[in-house]
C-alpha positions as CSV (number, residue, x, y, z in Angstrom):
1,X,18.6,35.0,2.0
2,X,19.9,34.5,-1.6
3,X,22.2,31.5,-1.1
4,X,22.0,29.1,-4.0
5,X,20.7,31.2,-6.8
6,X,23.9,30.4,-8.6
7,X,24.0,26.6,-8.0
8,X,20.3,26.2,-9.1
9,X,21.5,26.0,-12.7
10,X,23.7,23.0,-11.6
11,X,20.6,21.3,-10.1
12,X,18.8,22.0,-13.4
13,X,21.6,20.3,-15.3
14,X,21.5,17.3,-13.0
15,X,17.8,17.0,-13.3
16,X,17.8,17.3,-17.2
17,X,20.5,14.6,-17.4
18,X,18.7,12.3,-14.9
19,X,22.0,12.1,-13.1
20,X,22.4,11.0,-9.5
21,X,25.6,13.1,-9.2
22,X,26.6,16.1,-11.2
23,X,29.5,18.5,-10.7
24,X,30.3,21.9,-12.2
25,X,33.2,24.0,-10.9
26,X,32.9,24.1,-7.1
27,X,29.4,22.8,-7.0
28,X,28.4,19.2,-6.7
29,X,24.8,18.0,-6.4
30,X,23.5,14.5,-5.4
31,X,20.0,13.2,-6.0
32,X,18.4,11.9,-2.9
33,X,15.7,9.3,-3.7
34,X,12.5,9.5,-1.8
35,X,9.2,11.2,-2.2
36,X,7.0,10.5,-5.3
37,X,6.0,14.1,-5.9
38,X,9.4,15.8,-5.7
39,X,13.0,15.5,-6.7
40,X,15.4,16.3,-3.8
41,X,19.1,17.2,-4.3
42,X,21.9,17.7,-1.8
43,X,24.0,20.6,-2.9
44,X,27.7,21.1,-1.8
45,X,28.9,24.6,-2.7
46,X,31.6,26.9,-1.3
47,X,32.0,24.8,1.8
48,X,28.3,24.8,2.6
49,X,25.6,22.1,2.2
50,X,22.1,22.9,1.1
51,X,19.0,21.0,0.1
52,X,17.1,21.9,-3.1
53,X,13.7,20.3,-3.7
54,X,11.8,20.4,-7.0
55,X,8.1,19.9,-6.6
56,X,5.3,18.8,-8.9
57,X,3.3,21.9,-10.0
58,X,-0.3,21.3,-9.0
59,X,-3.1,22.8,-7.1
60,X,-1.4,22.0,-3.8
61,X,1.4,24.5,-4.5
62,X,3.8,22.2,-2.7
63,X,7.0,24.3,-2.8
64,X,5.2,27.4,-1.6
65,X,3.4,25.5,1.1
66,X,6.6,24.0,2.3
67,X,8.5,27.3,2.3
68,X,5.7,29.0,4.3
69,X,5.7,26.3,6.9
70,X,9.5,26.3,7.2
71,X,9.5,30.1,7.7
72,X,6.8,29.9,10.4
73,X,8.6,27.0,12.2
74,X,11.9,29.0,12.1
75,X,10.2,32.1,13.5
76,X,8.5,30.1,16.2
77,X,11.8,28.6,17.2
78,X,10.6,25.0,17.4
79,X,13.7,23.5,15.8
80,X,11.8,20.6,14.3
81,X,12.6,21.5,10.6
82,X,15.4,22.9,8.5
83,X,16.0,26.6,8.2
84,X,14.5,27.9,4.9
85,X,16.5,29.8,2.3
86,X,14.3,30.7,-0.6
87,X,11.4,29.8,-2.9
88,X,11.4,29.9,-6.7
89,X,8.2,29.3,-8.5
90,X,9.2,30.9,-11.7
91,X,10.2,27.6,-13.4
92,X,12.7,29.6,-15.5
93,X,15.9,27.8,-14.4
94,X,14.4,24.4,-13.3
95,X,11.1,23.2,-14.9
96,X,9.4,22.8,-11.5
97,X,8.8,25.1,-8.5
98,X,11.8,24.8,-6.1
99,X,12.3,25.4,-2.4
100,X,15.8,25.5,-0.8
101,X,16.9,25.1,2.8
102,X,20.0,24.3,4.8
103,X,20.8,20.6,4.8
104,X,20.1,18.8,8.0
105,X,22.7,16.3,9.1
106,X,21.5,12.9,10.4
107,X,19.6,9.8,9.4
108,X,15.9,8.9,9.0
109,X,14.4,6.8,11.7
110,X,14.1,3.1,11.0
111,X,10.6,1.4,10.9
112,X,11.3,0.3,14.5
113,X,12.3,3.4,16.4
114,X,13.9,3.2,19.9
115,X,12.0,4.3,23.0
116,X,13.9,7.6,23.0
117,X,13.2,8.2,19.3
118,X,9.5,7.4,19.7
119,X,9.3,9.9,22.6
120,X,11.0,12.5,20.4
121,X,8.6,11.8,17.6
122,X,5.6,12.4,19.8
123,X,7.3,15.6,21.3
124,X,7.7,17.0,17.8
125,X,4.0,16.7,17.1
126,X,3.1,18.1,20.5
127,X,5.2,21.2,19.9
128,X,3.9,21.5,16.3
129,X,0.3,21.4,17.6
130,X,1.0,24.4,19.9
131,X,1.0,26.7,16.8
132,X,-2.3,28.4,16.2
133,X,-3.5,30.8,13.4
134,X,-4.2,33.7,15.7
135,X,-0.6,33.8,16.8
136,X,0.8,34.1,13.3
137,X,-1.7,36.2,11.3
138,X,1.1,37.9,9.3
139,X,2.1,34.5,7.8
140,X,0.4,33.3,4.7
141,X,-0.2,29.7,5.9
142,X,-2.9,27.8,3.9
143,X,-5.1,25.1,5.4
144,X,-3.4,21.7,5.4
145,X,-3.8,19.6,2.3
146,X,-6.2,16.7,2.8
147,X,-7.7,18.5,5.8
148,X,-11.1,19.2,4.3
149,X,-13.0,19.9,7.5
150,X,-15.8,17.6,6.3
151,X,-16.2,13.9,6.4
152,X,-18.1,13.7,3.1
153,X,-15.1,14.3,0.8
154,X,-13.2,11.5,2.4
155,X,-16.1,9.1,1.9
156,X,-16.4,10.3,-1.7
157,X,-12.7,9.6,-2.3
158,X,-13.1,6.1,-1.0
159,X,-16.1,5.5,-3.4
160,X,-14.0,6.9,-6.2
161,X,-11.1,4.6,-5.4
162,X,-13.5,1.6,-5.4
163,X,-15.1,2.6,-8.7
164,X,-11.8,3.3,-10.5
165,X,-9.7,0.4,-9.2
166,X,-12.2,-2.1,-7.9
167,X,-13.1,-3.7,-11.2
168,X,-9.4,-4.2,-12.1
169,X,-8.7,-5.8,-8.6
170,X,-11.7,-8.1,-9.0
171,X,-10.2,-9.5,-12.3
172,X,-6.9,-10.3,-10.7
173,X,-5.7,-13.4,-9.0
174,X,-5.7,-14.7,-6.4
175,X,-9.0,-13.9,-4.7
176,X,-9.3,-10.5,-6.4
177,X,-13.1,-10.5,-6.4
178,X,-13.2,-11.3,-2.7
179,X,-10.7,-8.5,-1.9
180,X,-12.8,-6.0,-3.9
181,X,-15.9,-7.1,-2.0
182,X,-14.2,-6.7,1.3
183,X,-13.1,-3.2,0.4
184,X,-16.7,-2.4,-0.7
185,X,-17.9,-3.5,2.7
186,X,-15.3,-1.3,4.5
187,X,-16.5,1.7,2.4
188,X,-20.1,0.9,3.3
189,X,-19.1,0.7,7.0
190,X,-17.4,4.1,6.8
191,X,-20.6,5.5,5.2
192,X,-22.6,4.3,8.2
193,X,-20.1,5.9,10.6
194,X,-20.2,9.2,8.8
195,X,-24.0,9.1,8.6
196,X,-24.4,8.5,12.3
197,X,-21.6,10.8,13.5
198,X,-22.9,13.6,15.7
199,X,-19.6,15.5,15.8
200,X,-19.0,18.6,13.5
201,X,-15.5,18.5,11.8
202,X,-16.1,21.9,10.3
203,X,-13.3,24.5,10.3
204,X,-15.2,26.8,12.6
205,X,-15.6,24.0,15.1
206,X,-12.0,22.7,15.2
207,X,-9.2,24.3,17.2
208,X,-6.9,24.7,14.3
209,X,-3.2,23.8,14.7
210,X,-0.3,23.6,12.4
211,X,-0.2,20.0,10.9
212,X,2.4,18.1,8.9
213,X,-0.1,15.8,7.2
214,X,2.6,13.3,6.3
215,X,4.2,11.3,9.3
216,X,6.3,9.1,7.0
217,X,9.4,8.1,9.0
218,X,11.5,8.5,5.8
219,X,11.0,12.2,6.3
220,X,12.6,12.3,9.7
221,X,16.1,13.3,10.5
222,X,17.6,11.9,13.7
223,X,20.9,13.6,14.7
224,X,23.4,13.3,17.4
225,X,21.7,15.9,19.7
226,X,18.8,13.5,20.3
227,X,16.3,15.8,18.6
228,X,14.0,14.6,15.9
229,X,13.4,17.0,12.9
230,X,11.3,16.7,9.8
231,X,11.7,17.5,6.1
232,X,9.0,17.5,3.4
233,X,6.4,19.9,4.6
234,X,4.6,20.2,1.2
235,X,1.2,19.2,2.6
236,X,1.4,21.2,5.8
237,X,-1.0,24.0,7.0
238,X,-3.7,24.7,9.5
239,X,-5.6,21.6,10.2
240,X,-7.4,19.2,12.6
241,X,-4.9,17.7,15.2
242,X,-7.3,14.7,15.6
243,X,-6.9,13.9,11.9
244,X,-3.2,14.2,12.3
245,X,-3.2,11.8,15.2
246,X,-5.2,9.3,13.2
247,X,-2.7,9.5,10.4
248,X,0.1,8.8,12.8
249,X,-1.7,5.6,13.7
250,X,-2.6,4.3,10.2
251,X,0.2,5.6,7.9
252,X,1.9,2.7,6.1
253,X,5.3,3.9,7.2
254,X,4.4,3.2,10.9
255,X,2.9,-0.2,10.3
256,X,5.9,-1.9,11.9
257,X,5.4,-0.2,15.2
258,X,4.2,-2.6,17.9
259,X,0.8,-2.5,19.4
260,X,2.4,-1.2,22.6
261,X,4.2,1.6,20.8
262,X,1.0,2.7,19.0
263,X,-0.9,2.6,22.3
264,X,1.8,4.6,24.0
265,X,1.6,7.3,21.3
266,X,-2.2,7.5,21.8
267,X,-2.1,7.4,25.6
268,X,0.5,10.1,25.9
269,X,-0.6,12.6,23.2
270,X,-2.0,15.7,24.9
271,X,-4.9,17.0,22.9
272,X,-5.5,20.7,22.6
273,X,-7.0,22.3,25.7
274,X,-10.8,22.8,25.4
275,X,-11.1,20.5,22.3
276,X,-14.1,18.6,23.8
277,X,-15.0,16.9,20.5
278,X,-11.5,15.6,19.8
279,X,-12.2,12.0,20.7
280,X,-15.4,11.9,18.7
281,X,-13.7,13.2,15.6
282,X,-10.8,10.8,16.2
283,X,-13.1,7.8,16.0
284,X,-14.4,8.8,12.6
285,X,-10.9,9.8,11.3
286,X,-9.6,6.4,12.4
287,X,-12.2,4.5,10.4
288,X,-11.7,6.7,7.3
289,X,-7.9,6.5,7.3
290,X,-7.7,2.8,8.2
291,X,-9.9,2.2,5.2
292,X,-8.1,4.6,2.9
293,X,-4.7,3.0,3.2
294,X,-5.6,-0.3,1.5
295,X,-6.9,1.8,-1.4
296,X,-3.5,3.7,-1.6
297,X,-1.8,0.3,-1.9
298,X,-4.3,-0.7,-4.5
299,X,-3.7,2.5,-6.4
300,X,0.0,1.7,-6.5
301,X,-0.7,-1.9,-7.8
302,X,-3.0,-0.4,-10.4
303,X,-0.4,2.1,-11.5
304,X,2.3,-0.5,-11.7
305,X,0.0,-2.3,-14.3
306,X,-1.4,0.7,-16.1
307,X,1.2,3.4,-15.7
308,X,1.4,6.4,-13.2
309,X,-2.0,7.8,-12.1
310,X,-0.6,11.3,-12.3
311,X,2.7,13.3,-12.8
312,X,5.3,12.1,-10.4
313,X,9.0,13.0,-10.1
314,X,10.1,9.7,-8.4
315,X,8.9,6.2,-9.0
316,X,8.4,3.8,-6.0
317,X,10.3,0.6,-6.7
318,X,8.7,-2.3,-4.9
319,X,7.8,-6.0,-5.4
320,X,4.2,-6.3,-6.6
321,X,3.8,-9.5,-4.8
322,X,4.9,-7.9,-1.5
323,X,2.6,-4.9,-2.1
324,X,-0.4,-7.2,-2.8
325,X,0.4,-9.0,0.5
326,X,0.5,-5.6,2.2
327,X,-2.9,-4.8,0.6
328,X,-4.4,-7.9,2.3
329,X,-2.8,-7.0,5.6
330,X,-4.2,-3.5,5.5
331,X,-7.6,-4.8,4.6
332,X,-7.4,-7.1,7.6
333,X,-6.4,-4.3,10.0
334,X,-9.2,-2.1,8.7
335,X,-11.7,-4.9,9.1
336,X,-10.5,-5.5,12.7
337,X,-11.0,-1.9,13.5
338,X,-14.4,-1.9,12.0
339,X,-15.4,-5.0,14.0
340,X,-14.2,-3.5,17.3
341,X,-17.1,-2.2,19.3
342,X,-17.3,0.0,22.4
343,X,-14.5,2.3,23.5
344,X,-12.8,5.1,21.6
345,X,-9.8,4.1,19.4
346,X,-7.7,6.3,21.6
347,X,-6.9,3.7,24.2
348,X,-5.1,0.4,24.3
349,X,-8.0,-1.9,23.9
350,X,-8.7,-1.0,20.3
351,X,-5.1,-2.0,19.3
352,X,-5.0,-5.5,20.7
353,X,-4.0,-8.1,18.1
354,X,-3.3,-5.4,15.5
355,X,0.5,-6.2,15.6
356,X,0.0,-9.3,13.4
357,X,-1.0,-7.0,10.5
């Protein structure tokens, strides 16, 4: 499909001007604020409505990855994502790789979804995790970003965060040194978990499924038909569904869900048939991701003080005092998880008292 090749120049003009709204002839574009690594525009042209997303050009190949996932989802008929139009990585009209798709009407879920919305959210992941590489060999789908099929790189990333941002945190008030030391203990604990883990997270040992990687509720679209759909597939690819389930638990965007809601998601998720090591991998992923999120908050605080850590097309606007309070809460929930002994983190017991965080 070639829809939008004409209006891409209007998007380019809006981006160059830094305008939230830009009109030329019969084309009007509106900037939709959201993701840090992209610039999204709603395009109204010739009585149709489209979405055009400009992506940071990096090794992730975000626009190409998103377009490939949207094509596959459309072919599979899952109806959990918008229908793709085209991919333009030439950077000749706009200065970044671009992907276009039909606009999805609706609104994102709130941080406190209803029972119906929560069920639809889980259903979207269940259907997504039915897609396997062997059924779509003609599609050029890469491995999911951040799904490295090895615990060691995740542990190395945590050590890197601590080395880069820890000294700055220790020099801040209040209680910066104590917070740095608590993060260091969490990283050491993850090291022990990885060292003693008997499960193999390698690509050849995991039943690969299509994974979103990003469960941010801001990327959902809830429409009048009661169906939940997702936008922003720039990290997607073949990955470990146990890692995806852990991300669904610990992502900051789902921090407002109640303990009962988180427990319901875990209890009702149907893991892939024959994946006998799913629970063992999930325990390790839970520890690593619960520890990673405080560092992501710390990275934002560091960037607010020193400037962006890398090229970003959108800046997160937030209150540093509120983000520091969230850092403390996320350290506390990671500490609680680390102190919980016994059963797998899949069940309800491991989530008791987490709601206060």
